[in-house]
N, CA, C and O atoms as a Tinker XYZ file with bonds, in Angstrom:
   232  protein
     1  N      0.848000   -1.176000    0.000000    73     2
     2  CA     0.000000    0.000000    0.000000    64     1     3
     3  C      0.888000    1.230000    0.000000    63     2     4     5
     4  O      1.889000    1.284000    0.714000    81     3
     5  N      0.526000    2.199000   -0.787000    73     3     6
     6  CA     1.260000    3.442000   -0.882000    64     5     7
     7  C      0.939000    4.331000    0.310000    63     6     8     9
     8  O     -0.234000    4.576000    0.593000    81     7
     9  N      1.942000    4.812000    1.005000    73     7    10
    10  CA     1.721000    5.700000    2.131000    64     9    11
    11  C      3.011000    5.994000    2.862000    63    10    12    13
    12  O      4.077000    5.505000    2.489000    81    11
    13  N      2.905000    6.793000    3.900000    73    11    14
    14  CA     4.066000    7.139000    4.722000    64    13    15
    15  C      3.728000    6.838000    6.174000    63    14    16    17
    16  O      2.631000    7.127000    6.652000    81    15
    17  N      4.700000    6.249000    6.860000    73    15    18
    18  CA     4.541000    5.906000    8.270000    64    17    19
    19  C      5.468000    6.797000    9.080000    63    18    20    21
    20  O      6.674000    6.838000    8.836000    81    19
    21  N      4.900000    7.507000   10.044000    73    19    22
    22  CA     5.667000    8.391000   10.911000    64    21    23
    23  C      5.611000    7.855000   12.330000    63    22    24    25
    24  O      4.564000    7.397000   12.788000    81    23
    25  N      6.741000    7.911000   13.024000    73    23    26
    26  CA     6.800000    7.478000   14.413000    64    25    27
    27  C      6.965000    8.695000   15.307000    63    26    28    29
    28  O      7.868000    9.507000   15.107000    81    27
    29  N      6.097000    8.814000   16.283000    73    27    30
    30  CA     6.162000    9.913000   17.253000    64    29    31
    31  C      6.807000    9.373000   18.521000    63    30    32    33
    32  O      6.120000    8.809000   19.373000    81    31
    33  N      8.108000    9.536000   18.654000    73    31    34
    34  CA     8.846000    8.911000   19.751000    64    33    35
    35  C      8.403000    9.411000   21.126000    63    34    36    37
    36  O      8.416000    8.648000   22.092000    81    35
    37  N      8.015000   10.669000   21.223000    73    35    38
    38  CA     7.582000   11.202000   22.518000    64    37    39
    39  C      6.314000   10.523000   23.009000    63    38    40    41
    40  O      6.094000   10.413000   24.215000    81    39
    41  N      5.481000   10.067000   22.084000    73    39    42
    42  CA     4.198000    9.465000   22.436000    64    41    43
    43  C      4.180000    7.950000   22.248000    63    42    44    45
    44  O      3.225000    7.289000   22.653000    81    43
    45  N      5.232000    7.395000   21.636000    73    43    46
    46  CA     5.279000    5.983000   21.266000    64    45    47
    47  C      4.049000    5.618000   20.434000    63    46    48    49
    48  O      3.378000    4.620000   20.695000    81    47
    49  N      3.773000    6.440000   19.438000    73    47    50
    50  CA     2.638000    6.245000   18.535000    64    49    51
    51  C      3.095000    6.413000   17.097000    63    50    52    53
    52  O      4.127000    7.027000   16.824000    81    51
    53  N      2.310000    5.859000   16.185000    73    51    54
    54  CA     2.578000    5.962000   14.762000    64    53    55
    55  C      1.411000    6.663000   14.063000    63    54    56    57
    56  O      0.271000    6.624000   14.525000    81    55
    57  N      1.731000    7.299000   12.942000    73    55    58
    58  CA     0.710000    7.857000   12.055000    64    57    59
    59  C      1.013000    7.320000   10.661000    63    58    60    61
    60  O      2.129000    7.462000   10.162000    81    59
    61  N      0.012000    6.704000   10.039000    73    59    62
    62  CA     0.151000    6.225000    8.668000    64    61    63
    63  C     -0.744000    7.079000    7.791000    63    62    64    65
    64  O     -1.949000    7.176000    8.022000    81    63
    65  N     -0.141000    7.702000    6.774000    73    63    66
    66  CA    -0.879000    8.592000    5.879000    64    65    67
    67  C     -0.822000    8.026000    4.470000    63    66    68    69
    68  O      0.257000    7.730000    3.957000    81    67
    69  N     -1.972000    7.878000    3.853000    73    67    70
    70  CA    -2.035000    7.341000    2.501000    64    69    71
    71  C     -2.919000    8.223000    1.611000    63    70    72    73
    72  O     -3.923000    8.765000    2.073000    81    71
    73  N     -2.548000    8.363000    0.347000    73    71    74
    74  CA    -3.386000    9.133000   -0.566000    64    73    75
    75  C     -4.615000    8.340000   -1.022000    63    74    76    77
    76  O     -5.520000    8.903000   -1.639000    81    75
    77  N     -4.651000    7.051000   -0.726000    73    75    78
    78  CA    -5.764000    6.203000   -1.156000    64    77    79
    79  C     -7.021000    6.498000   -0.341000    63    78    80    81
    80  O     -6.949000    6.744000    0.863000    81    79
    81  N     -8.154000    6.471000   -1.003000    73    79    82
    82  CA    -9.431000    6.619000   -0.302000    64    81    83
    83  C     -9.818000    5.235000    0.228000    63    82    84    85
    84  O    -10.049000    4.309000   -0.550000    81    83
    85  N     -9.887000    5.104000    1.539000    73    83    86
    86  CA   -10.223000    3.829000    2.161000    64    85    87
    87  C    -11.618000    3.888000    2.763000    63    86    88    89
    88  O    -12.017000    4.905000    3.330000    81    87
    89  N    -12.355000    2.797000    2.638000    73    87    90
    90  CA   -13.646000    2.726000    3.317000    64    89    91
    91  C    -13.376000    2.621000    4.818000    63    90    92    93
    92  O    -12.286000    2.211000    5.216000    81    91
    93  N    -14.341000    2.981000    5.649000    73    91    94
    94  CA   -14.134000    2.879000    7.095000    64    93    95
    95  C    -13.757000    1.455000    7.538000    63    94    96    97
    96  O    -12.920000    1.289000    8.425000    81    95
    97  N    -14.363000    0.438000    6.932000    73    95    98
    98  CA   -14.044000   -0.944000    7.309000    64    97    99
    99  C    -12.590000   -1.292000    6.990000    63    98   100   101
   100  O    -11.894000   -1.877000    7.819000    81    99
   101  N    -12.139000   -0.937000    5.803000    73    99   102
   102  CA   -10.756000   -1.227000    5.410000    64   101   103
   103  C     -9.790000   -0.429000    6.277000    63   102   104   105
   104  O     -8.757000   -0.948000    6.700000    81   103
   105  N    -10.119000    0.809000    6.536000    73   103   106
   106  CA    -9.281000    1.655000    7.384000    64   105   107
   107  C     -9.139000    1.050000    8.786000    63   106   108   109
   108  O     -8.040000    1.019000    9.340000    81   107
   109  N    -10.237000    0.573000    9.352000    73   107   110
   110  CA   -10.214000   -0.045000   10.678000    64   109   111
   111  C     -9.401000   -1.333000   10.677000    63   110   112   113
   112  O     -8.645000   -1.586000   11.615000    81   111
   113  N     -9.547000   -2.152000    9.633000    73   111   114
   114  CA    -8.775000   -3.392000    9.531000    64   113   115
   115  C     -7.289000   -3.098000    9.397000    63   114   116   117
   116  O     -6.465000   -3.759000   10.028000    81   115
   117  N     -6.945000   -2.120000    8.585000    73   115   118
   118  CA    -5.548000   -1.729000    8.407000    64   117   119
   119  C     -4.969000   -1.236000    9.725000    63   118   120   121
   120  O     -3.853000   -1.602000   10.094000    81   119
   121  N     -5.720000   -0.416000   10.424000    73   119   122
   122  CA    -5.255000    0.124000   11.705000    64   121   123
   123  C     -5.040000   -1.003000   12.711000    63   122   124   125
   124  O     -4.017000   -1.021000   13.395000    81   123
   125  N     -5.969000   -1.932000   12.816000    73   123   126
   126  CA    -5.839000   -3.052000   13.759000    64   125   127
   127  C     -4.621000   -3.910000   13.421000    63   126   128   129
   128  O     -3.892000   -4.339000   14.315000    81   127
   129  N     -4.403000   -4.158000   12.128000    73   127   130
   130  CA    -3.254000   -4.956000   11.703000    64   129   131
   131  C     -1.940000   -4.257000   12.050000    63   130   132   133
   132  O     -1.002000   -4.892000   12.530000    81   131
   133  N     -1.878000   -2.963000   11.808000    73   131   134
   134  CA    -0.652000   -2.218000   12.091000    64   133   135
   135  C     -0.382000   -2.141000   13.594000    63   134   136   137
   136  O      0.770000   -2.232000   14.018000    81   135
   137  N     -1.425000   -1.976000   14.396000    73   135   138
   138  CA    -1.259000   -1.941000   15.855000    64   137   139
   139  C     -0.691000   -3.272000   16.326000    63   138   140   141
   140  O      0.210000   -3.305000   17.164000    81   139
   141  N     -1.213000   -4.363000   15.792000    73   139   142
   142  CA    -0.731000   -5.692000   16.179000    64   141   143
   143  C      0.731000   -5.886000   15.775000    63   142   144   145
   144  O      1.525000   -6.407000   16.558000    81   143
   145  N      1.084000   -5.475000   14.575000    73   143   146
   146  CA     2.457000   -5.654000   14.074000    64   145   147
   147  C      3.458000   -4.738000   14.782000    63   146   148   149
   148  O      4.573000   -5.158000   15.088000    81   147
   149  N      3.065000   -3.496000   15.040000    73   147   150
   150  CA     3.991000   -2.513000   15.603000    64   149   151
   151  C      3.984000   -2.482000   17.130000    63   150   152   153
   152  O      4.941000   -2.013000   17.747000    81   151
   153  N      2.919000   -2.974000   17.732000    73   151   154
   154  CA     2.830000   -2.993000   19.185000    64   153   155
   155  C      2.667000   -1.613000   19.803000    63   154   156   157
   156  O      3.073000   -1.384000   20.942000    81   155
   157  N      2.072000   -0.695000   19.048000    73   155   158
   158  CA     1.849000    0.670000   19.528000    64   157   159
   159  C      0.630000    1.235000   18.808000    63   158   160   161
   160  O      0.260000    0.749000   17.740000    81   159
   161  N      0.003000    2.260000   19.386000    73   159   162
   162  CA    -1.143000    2.881000   18.718000    64   161   163
   163  C     -0.769000    3.436000   17.344000    63   162   164   165
   164  O      0.329000    3.956000   17.147000    81   163
   165  N     -1.706000    3.314000   16.397000    73   163   166
   166  CA    -1.499000    3.809000   15.034000    64   165   167
   167  C     -2.738000    4.590000   14.601000    63   166   168   169
   168  O     -3.860000    4.092000   14.694000    81   167
   169  N     -2.525000    5.811000   14.130000    73   167   170
   170  CA    -3.606000    6.592000   13.527000    64   169   171
   171  C     -3.462000    6.452000   12.014000    63   170   172   173
   172  O     -2.370000    6.627000   11.474000    81   171
   173  N     -4.557000    6.140000   11.335000    73   171   174
   174  CA    -4.537000    6.001000    9.883000    64   173   175
   175  C     -5.305000    7.172000    9.277000    63   174   176   177
   176  O     -6.480000    7.383000    9.578000    81   175
   177  N     -4.626000    7.923000    8.425000    73   175   178
   178  CA    -5.233000    9.054000    7.724000    64   177   179
   179  C     -5.255000    8.703000    6.252000    63   178   180   181
   180  O     -4.207000    8.463000    5.652000    81   179
   181  N     -6.437000    8.673000    5.666000    73   179   182
   182  CA    -6.541000    8.289000    4.254000    64   181   183
   183  C     -7.103000    9.429000    3.421000    63   182   184   185
   184  O     -7.585000   10.438000    3.937000    81   183
   185  N     -7.021000    9.225000    2.109000    73   183   186
   186  CA    -7.513000   10.201000    1.136000    64   185   187
   187  C     -6.780000   11.532000    1.283000    63   186   188   189
   188  O     -7.375000   12.603000    1.160000    81   187
   189  N     -5.484000   11.443000    1.546000    73   187   190
   190  CA    -4.652000   12.632000    1.730000    64   189   191
   191  C     -3.769000   12.768000    0.495000    63   190   192   193
   192  O     -2.896000   11.931000    0.267000    81   191
   193  N     -3.983000   13.801000   -0.296000    73   191   194
   194  CA    -3.218000   13.950000   -1.528000    64   193   195
   195  C     -2.021000   14.877000   -1.385000    63   194   196   197
   196  O     -1.308000   15.109000   -2.361000    81   195
   197  N     -1.783000   15.413000   -0.192000    73   195   198
   198  CA    -0.651000   16.306000    0.003000    64   197   199
   199  C     -0.109000   16.150000    1.419000    63   198   200   201
   200  O     -0.865000   15.989000    2.378000    81   199
   201  N      1.204000   16.200000    1.528000    73   199   202
   202  CA     1.840000   16.119000    2.829000    64   201   203
   203  C      2.341000   17.487000    3.288000    63   202   204   205
   204  O      3.091000   17.581000    4.259000    81   203
   205  N      1.930000   18.538000    2.597000    73   203   206
   206  CA     2.406000   19.872000    2.900000    64   205   207
   207  C      2.095000   20.295000    4.335000    63   206   208   209
   208  O      2.917000   20.950000    4.977000    81   207
   209  N      0.936000   19.932000    4.836000    73   207   210
   210  CA     0.539000   20.401000    6.163000    64   209   211
   211  C      1.469000   19.886000    7.248000    63   210   212   213
   212  O      1.532000   20.474000    8.327000    81   211
   213  N      2.197000   18.796000    6.989000    73   211   214
   214  CA     3.117000   18.263000    7.988000    64   213   215
   215  C      4.311000   19.175000    8.183000    63   214   216   217
   216  O      4.891000   19.215000    9.268000    81   215
   217  N      4.682000   19.901000    7.156000    73   215   218
   218  CA     5.835000   20.794000    7.273000    64   217   219
   219  C      5.394000   22.262000    7.295000    63   218   220   221
   220  O      6.214000   23.158000    7.092000    81   219
   221  N      4.156000   22.498000    7.530000    73   219   222
   222  CA     3.661000   23.871000    7.614000    64   221   223
   223  C      3.407000   24.509000    6.256000    63   222   224   225
   224  O      3.191000   25.718000    6.178000    81   223
   225  N      3.429000   23.719000    5.183000    73   223   226
   226  CA     3.126000   24.241000    3.863000    64   225   227
   227  C      4.264000   24.994000    3.198000    63   226   228   229
   228  O      4.039000   25.709000    2.222000    81   227
   229  N      5.475000   24.850000    3.703000    73   227   230
   230  CA     6.626000   25.549000    3.119000    64   229   231
   231  C      7.460000   24.629000    2.292000    63   230   232
   232  O      8.469000   25.050000    1.726000    81   231
């Protein structure tokens, strides 16, 4: 799956961002699978076509 995985070391959490539009069911399954594999909370953000907001748009 196309996307970017970010690790937030201060929180011991991950964020997975993908440009793909995921249905809520698929998004939930993906999140559960990633939590199991990584052993930490994972937020899944889908249908994101730009990563500019992560760097403040510069």
